[in-house]
C-alpha positions as CSV (number, residue, x, y, z in Angstrom):
1,M,62.5,54.3,48.9
2,A,63.6,52.4,52.0
3,P,67.4,52.0,52.4
4,R,67.1,48.2,52.9
5,F,65.1,47.8,49.6
6,M,67.7,50.0,47.8
7,N,70.5,47.8,49.1
8,A,68.7,44.7,47.9
9,L,68.3,46.1,44.4
10,L,72.0,47.0,44.2
11,Y,72.9,43.5,45.4
12,L,70.7,41.9,42.7
13,Q,72.3,44.2,40.0
14,R,75.7,43.0,41.0
15,L,74.7,39.3,41.5
16,V,73.9,38.6,37.8
17,P,77.1,40.0,36.4
18,I,79.1,38.2,39.0
19,A,77.3,35.0,37.9
20,G,78.6,35.7,34.4
21,V,82.1,36.1,35.7
22,I,81.9,32.7,37.4
23,W,80.5,31.1,34.3
24,N,83.3,32.4,32.1
25,R,85.9,31.3,34.5
26,L,84.5,27.8,34.6
27,R,84.4,27.7,30.8
28,F,87.9,29.2,30.4
29,P,90.1,28.3,33.3
30,G,92.9,30.7,33.9
31,L,91.3,33.5,31.7
32,W,90.5,36.6,33.8
33,T,87.3,38.2,32.8
34,G,85.6,41.3,34.2
35,L,81.9,41.9,34.7
36,R,79.5,41.5,31.7
37,V,82.1,39.8,29.4
38,E,80.3,37.9,26.7
39,I,81.9,35.1,24.7
40,S,79.5,33.5,22.3
41,G,79.4,31.3,19.2
42,P,80.9,27.9,18.2
43,G,84.4,29.2,17.4
44,R,87.4,28.7,19.7
45,V,89.3,31.1,22.1
46,I,92.9,30.1,22.7
47,Y,94.8,32.0,25.3
48,G,98.1,32.2,27.1
49,K,99.0,33.1,30.7
50,G,97.9,36.4,32.3
51,V,95.2,37.3,29.7
52,R,92.7,39.8,31.1
53,L,89.4,40.8,29.4
54,G,88.0,44.1,30.7
55,E,84.4,44.8,31.8
56,G,81.9,44.6,28.9
57,T,84.3,43.0,26.4
58,R,82.3,41.0,23.8
59,I,83.6,38.2,21.6
60,D,81.5,36.7,18.8
61,L,82.9,33.5,17.2
62,A,81.3,32.0,14.1
63,A,81.8,28.4,13.2
64,G,85.4,27.4,12.4
65,S,86.8,30.7,13.7
66,R,89.7,31.1,16.2
67,L,90.7,34.0,18.4
68,I,94.2,33.6,19.9
69,F,95.5,35.7,22.8
70,G,99.2,35.6,23.6
71,D,100.6,35.8,27.1
72,G,99.8,39.0,29.0
73,V,97.2,40.4,26.5
74,V,94.9,42.9,28.1
75,T,91.6,44.4,26.8
76,G,90.0,47.5,28.2
77,R,86.3,48.0,28.8
78,S,83.8,47.3,26.0
79,A,86.2,46.0,23.5
80,Y,84.6,43.9,20.7
81,F,86.0,41.1,18.6
82,Y,84.0,39.7,15.8
83,L,85.0,36.7,13.6
84,G,83.1,35.3,10.7
85,P,83.1,31.7,9.6
86,G,86.6,30.3,9.4
87,Q,88.3,33.6,10.2
88,Q,91.2,34.0,12.6
89,Q,92.5,36.8,14.8
90,A,95.8,36.6,16.7
91,I,96.8,39.1,19.3
92,G,100.5,39.0,20.3
93,E,102.1,38.8,23.7
94,R,101.7,41.8,26.0
95,T,99.6,43.8,23.6
96,S,97.0,46.2,25.1
97,I,93.6,46.6,23.4
98,Q,92.1,49.6,25.2
99,D,88.5,50.7,25.8
100,G,86.0,50.6,23.0
101,C,88.2,49.0,20.3
102,R,86.5,47.1,17.5
103,I,88.3,44.3,15.7
104,F,86.5,42.5,12.9
105,G,87.5,39.7,10.6
106,D,91.0,38.3,9.7
107,V,93.4,40.4,11.7
108,A,96.9,39.6,13.1
109,I,98.4,42.0,15.7
110,G,102.0,41.6,16.9
111,R,103.7,41.6,20.2
112,G,104.0,44.6,22.5
113,C,101.5,46.8,20.7
114,I,99.2,49.5,22.1
115,F,95.8,50.1,20.7
116,A,94.4,53.3,22.2
117,P,90.7,53.7,22.9
118,N,88.1,53.4,20.1
119,V,90.4,52.0,17.4
120,F,88.4,50.4,14.5
121,V,90.0,47.6,12.6
122,S,87.9,45.7,9.9
123,A,89.0,43.3,7.2
124,G,85.6,43.7,5.5
125,S,83.9,46.4,3.6
126,H,80.7,47.1,1.7
127,T,80.1,46.9,-2.0
128,F,78.8,50.2,-3.3
129,D,80.0,50.8,-6.8
130,T,80.0,47.3,-8.5
131,L,76.3,47.8,-9.5
132,P,75.9,51.4,-8.4
133,H,72.2,51.6,-9.5
134,L,71.3,49.0,-6.9
135,P,70.9,49.7,-3.1
136,I,74.1,48.8,-1.2
137,P,72.5,45.9,0.7
138,E,71.4,44.4,-2.7
139,Q,74.9,44.8,-4.1
140,E,76.2,43.0,-1.0
141,R,73.9,40.1,-1.8
142,V,74.8,39.7,-5.4
143,A,78.4,40.9,-5.5
144,P,79.9,40.8,-2.1
145,T,83.4,42.3,-1.5
146,P,85.9,39.7,-0.3
147,D,87.5,40.4,3.0
148,R,91.2,41.4,3.0
149,A,93.3,40.5,6.0
150,I,95.0,43.2,8.1
151,R,98.4,42.8,9.8
152,V,100.0,45.0,12.5
153,L,103.5,43.9,13.3
154,D,105.3,44.2,16.7
155,D,105.8,47.3,18.8
156,C,103.2,49.5,17.2
157,W,101.1,52.3,18.8
158,I,97.8,53.0,17.2
159,G,96.3,56.3,18.4
160,I,92.8,57.0,19.7
161,N,89.9,56.8,17.2
162,A,92.2,55.6,14.4
163,V,90.9,53.3,11.6
164,L,92.8,50.5,9.8
165,A,91.2,49.7,6.5
166,P,91.0,46.2,4.8
167,G,94.2,44.8,3.5
168,V,96.7,47.1,5.1
169,T,100.0,46.0,6.7
170,V,101.4,48.3,9.4
171,G,105.1,47.7,9.6
172,R,107.0,47.0,12.8
173,G,107.4,49.9,15.2
174,C,104.9,52.3,13.6
175,V,103.1,55.0,15.4
176,V,99.6,56.0,14.0
177,G,98.2,59.3,15.1
178,A,94.9,60.1,16.7
179,N,91.9,60.0,14.2
180,A,94.1,58.8,11.3
181,V,92.6,56.5,8.7
182,V,95.2,54.0,7.4
183,T,94.3,52.9,3.8
184,T,97.8,51.9,2.5
185,D,100.7,49.9,3.9
186,L,103.1,51.7,6.3
187,E,106.8,51.1,6.2
188,P,108.6,50.0,9.4
189,Y,109.0,52.6,12.1
190,S,106.9,55.2,10.3
191,V,105.0,57.9,12.2
192,A,101.8,58.5,10.3
193,A,98.9,60.9,10.6
194,G,95.9,62.3,8.7
195,V,93.0,61.2,6.5
196,P,94.1,59.3,4.7
197,A,97.2,58.6,6.9
198,R,100.6,59.6,5.5
199,P,104.0,59.2,7.0
200,I,105.2,62.5,8.6
201,R,108.5,61.3,9.9
202,K,110.5,58.2,11.0
203,R,110.6,56.9,14.5
204,L,114.1,55.6,13.5
205,E,116.0,55.2,10.3
206,F,115.3,51.6,9.3
207,V,118.5,50.6,7.4
208,P,118.9,46.8,7.5
209,P,122.6,45.8,7.7
210,A,124.3,42.6,6.4
211,R,124.8,41.2,9.9
212,I,122.7,41.4,13.1
213,E,123.4,40.2,16.6
214,A,121.0,39.6,19.5
215,T,123.4,41.2,22.0
216,R,123.3,44.6,20.2
217,E,120.2,46.6,21.1
218,S,120.5,48.7,18.0
219,D,120.0,45.5,15.9
220,L,116.7,44.4,17.6
221,P,114.5,46.1,15.0
222,Y,116.0,43.9,12.3
223,F,115.0,40.7,14.1
224,Y,111.9,41.8,12.4
225,D,109.0,39.4,13.1
226,G,108.2,36.3,15.0
227,F,110.6,36.9,18.0
228,E,109.8,37.2,21.7
229,L,110.3,40.8,22.9
230,A,112.0,39.9,26.2
231,P,113.2,42.9,28.1
232,G,116.8,43.4,29.4
233,P,120.2,42.1,28.2
234,R,120.2,38.9,26.1
235,D,122.6,36.6,24.3
236,E,119.9,35.2,22.0
237,L,116.3,35.8,20.8
238,V,113.6,33.1,20.7
239,C,111.5,32.5,17.6
240,D,108.7,30.0,17.0
241,G,106.8,29.4,13.8
242,N,107.2,31.9,11.0
243,F,109.9,34.5,11.5
244,S,111.6,37.2,9.4
245,L,114.9,39.0,9.5
246,A,115.6,42.4,7.8
247,L,119.0,42.1,6.1
248,R,120.6,43.8,3.1
249,H,123.9,43.0,1.3
250,P,124.1,43.6,-2.4
251,G,125.2,40.5,-4.2
252,A,124.7,38.2,-1.3
253,R,124.0,34.5,-2.1
254,V,123.8,32.8,1.3
255,V,122.1,33.6,4.6
256,R,123.6,32.2,7.8
257,L,122.1,31.7,11.2
258,Y,123.9,31.0,14.4
259,L,121.3,29.3,16.6
260,S,120.3,26.3,18.7
261,S,117.2,24.3,19.4
262,D,116.0,21.2,21.1
263,D,114.0,20.0,18.2
264,A,113.5,22.4,15.3
265,E,113.6,22.1,11.5
266,I,114.3,25.5,9.9
267,W,112.9,26.2,6.4
268,H,113.9,29.0,4.0
269,G,112.2,28.7,0.7
270,D,112.3,25.0,-0.3
271,A,115.5,24.3,1.7
272,H,115.5,23.1,5.3
273,Q,118.1,22.3,7.9
274,T,118.0,20.7,11.4
275,A,119.0,23.2,14.0
276,P,121.9,22.0,16.2
277,R,121.2,21.4,19.9
278,K,124.3,23.3,20.8
279,P,124.8,26.7,19.2
280,G,126.1,26.4,15.7
281,V,125.9,27.8,12.2
282,I,123.4,26.7,9.5
283,E,123.1,28.3,6.1
284,F,120.8,28.4,3.1
285,P,120.9,29.6,-0.5
286,L,119.3,33.1,-0.3
287,C,115.7,33.2,-1.6
288,S,114.8,36.7,-2.8
289,D,111.3,38.2,-2.4
290,G,112.0,40.2,-5.5
291,G,112.5,43.9,-5.8
292,S,114.4,45.7,-3.1
293,S,112.7,43.9,-0.1
294,P,115.2,43.3,2.8
295,F,113.0,40.7,4.4
296,V,114.4,37.2,4.7
297,R,111.7,34.7,5.8
298,F,111.9,31.4,7.6
299,R,109.7,28.8,9.2
300,A,110.4,26.8,12.3
301,Q,108.1,24.0,13.6
302,A,109.6,24.3,17.2
303,P,111.3,27.1,19.2
304,A,114.8,28.1,18.2
305,R,117.3,30.5,19.9
306,I,119.2,32.8,17.5
307,R,122.3,34.7,18.4
308,W,123.2,36.2,15.0
309,A,122.4,36.2,11.4
310,E,124.2,37.5,8.3
311,L,124.2,37.6,4.5
312,V,127.3,36.7,2.6
């Protein structure tokens, strides 16, 4: 075949994918997309700064669904995100979703996570034993299994070919080994492996103290959820929306926060306080989650900067 004809064919093969890139960048200004990225359906994509979707990434968005990418999220080649009607996925800042990952249904992934290639995450499953005499597709029609949301907290590493089953929560800081199948919740900073996955050791001993400070690096794991993971020395940590602290002090009745905000109401249970504009202390009667849970949960409708927290 003549070289000039071959060159023309190669040019045409590249022209169509490049047209797709241009179309995506017109639809989603500021979102970097590689070749052959497909974003389809009536749902919404919401994205921060520096988000990059690798070549061949596919996103299917049913009506009423939302896919949220935080700042600096990167996907590898041929990642696939599927959201059914009304479902939501949220991928936290600076999380990496590598080649061939599949993420289906209601899924929340925290900040600073690494998903190695070919990780499979699905909030849905098939009905097979509700009416076992019927074919599985027929059982799906007459008695579908409800989806169960999956949550992966900050700073987790999910190994190549791992599977996260419906309904699981992977605690902050976990490492999940290659080919593992996670069918039950993992405690914070667990290292898990196997089918089904079981903890084999701890990444660190997670022992919540009575008081934590943003200036102490060893305390950072206990600013458990909802905080920016800014590198380097700091005097405070920024939270926005729902956030959790890991604190433990037998007999404690009050939780105190030393913080500041330009315009934040902070809620703990049914109580709320207005955060001071200059750093100061607010406190709440302690709401227990019951049992031995160390997690103290809050809501903020605007960003707040926290320096320390304690139980008394």
